[in-house]
Structures are given as C-alpha cells and as structure tokens.
C-alpha positions in Angstrom: -0.1 0.0 0.1 1.2 3.4 -0.9 0.3 6.5 1.3 0.5 9.7 -0.9 0.8 12.4 1.7 0.7 15.1 -1.1 -2.7 14.0 -1.8 -3.9 14.1 1.8 -5.3 17.7 3.0 -3.1 19.3 5.6 -4.6 20.0 8.8 -3.5 22.9 11.2 -3.7 21.6 14.8 -3.2 24.7 17.0 -1.7 24.2 20.5 -1.4 20.5 20.0 -1.3 18.8 23.3 -1.0 22.2 24.9 2.0 23.2 22.7 2.9 26.4 21.3 1.9 27.4 17.5 0.6 24.7 15.5 1.4 21.3 14.1 0.7 21.2 10.3 -0.1 17.5 9.6 -1.2 15.2 6.9 -2.7 12.0 8.4 -3.5 8.5 7.4 -5.6 6.8 9.9 -6.9 3.2 10.1 -7.7 0.6 12.7 -4.1 -0.3 13.3 -2.0 2.9 12.9 -2.0 6.6 12.8 0.6 7.7 10.2 1.2 11.4 9.7 3.7 13.7 7.9 4.0 16.8 10.3 5.7 20.2 10.3 6.5 22.5 13.1 7.6 26.0 12.1 10.5 27.5 14.1 9.4 27.9 17.9 6.4 25.6 17.5 6.0 22.5 19.8 3.9 19.6 20.4 3.1 19.7 24.1 4.0 17.1 26.7 1.6 14.1 26.5 1.7 10.4 27.6 1.3 7.5 25.5 -0.7 5.1 27.4 -2.2 2.5 24.9 0.7 2.5 22.4 4.0 3.9 21.6 5.1 6.6 19.1 7.9 6.6 16.4 9.0 10.0 15.0 11.5 10.0 12.0 13.1 13.7 11.4 13.2 14.5 7.7 14.5 17.9 8.2 15.3 20.8 10.6 16.5 20.7 14.2 14.5 19.5 17.0 14.4 18.6 20.7 12.5 15.8 22.3 12.0 15.4 26.0 11.0 11.8 26.9 10.5 10.9 30.6 12.5 14.0 31.5 15.4 13.3 29.1 16.3 15.8 26.6 17.7 14.8 23.1 18.4 16.9 20.1 17.1 15.6 16.8 18.3 16.2 13.3 17.5 14.8 9.9 17.8 11.0 9.8 17.2 10.8 13.6 14.4 8.6 15.0 12.8 9.3 18.4 10.9 6.6 20.0 8.5 7.1 23.0 7.7 3.7 24.5 4.3 2.8 25.6 3.6 4.5 29.0 6.1 7.1 28.6 5.6 10.9 28.1 7.2 13.2 25.6 7.1 16.5 23.7 8.7 17.7 20.4 10.1 21.2 20.1 11.5 22.9 16.9 14.6 24.6 18.1 15.9 25.5 14.7 15.7 28.3 12.2 13.9 26.0 9.6 10.8 24.1 9.6 11.1 20.7 11.5 9.6 18.1 9.2 9.0 14.5 10.3 6.9 11.3 9.8 5.4 9.8 13.0 3.6 6.3 13.6 1.3 5.7 16.5 0.0 2.1 16.6 -3.7 2.1 17.5 -4.8 -0.2 20.2 
C-alpha cells in the first residue's frame, strides 16, 4: 500500500497537546495505525503528553528539534528517529531556524 501524503489535505492543529503554535499534519488513520507527515515552524511545539495505549515513533526528515521523553532531553536532526515507548511521556520542539519536518507512527490499540 502506498500512502500519498501530497494528496492528503493538511490540517493545522493549534496548541497540539498544549504546545505552542501549530502542528501542520497530513494524516492517514486506520484501525491499526495513525501515520502522519508533520511540520513544526520555528518555535512551535507539540506539548507534553503520555502514550498509554501504545508507543510513538518519529523520524526526522529535516530541521533541528528537541524531544523530552520521561524528562530526558535529546537533540534531533535529519535522519534521527525518536521513540517514545508505551507508558512514557514526551514532547517535540522545533529549536532550529527552519521548519522541523517529520513522519510519525502511532499504533492504534
């Protein structure tokens, strides 16, 4: 199966999980997974939230970001993959001067 994100309408999710600015996302959702292509402009964030029923995987395409997972800060660059295990909490912050672009996968329970 091919997911053509360029053909999926972008959605602007303001203050996503209490974050700053907006997450711009194209999402594919079925009964097994939520798969999205996301963008955070400089200074935008996805707020701190906990993954109770499943995990989340975020693959950085471009830009410079920072994740905080269970209190541990990590810088993220293109090619890095951030993993938030089931039961953990995390946030994502664009700390660079360019858009932070990424793919994310959240298994549905």
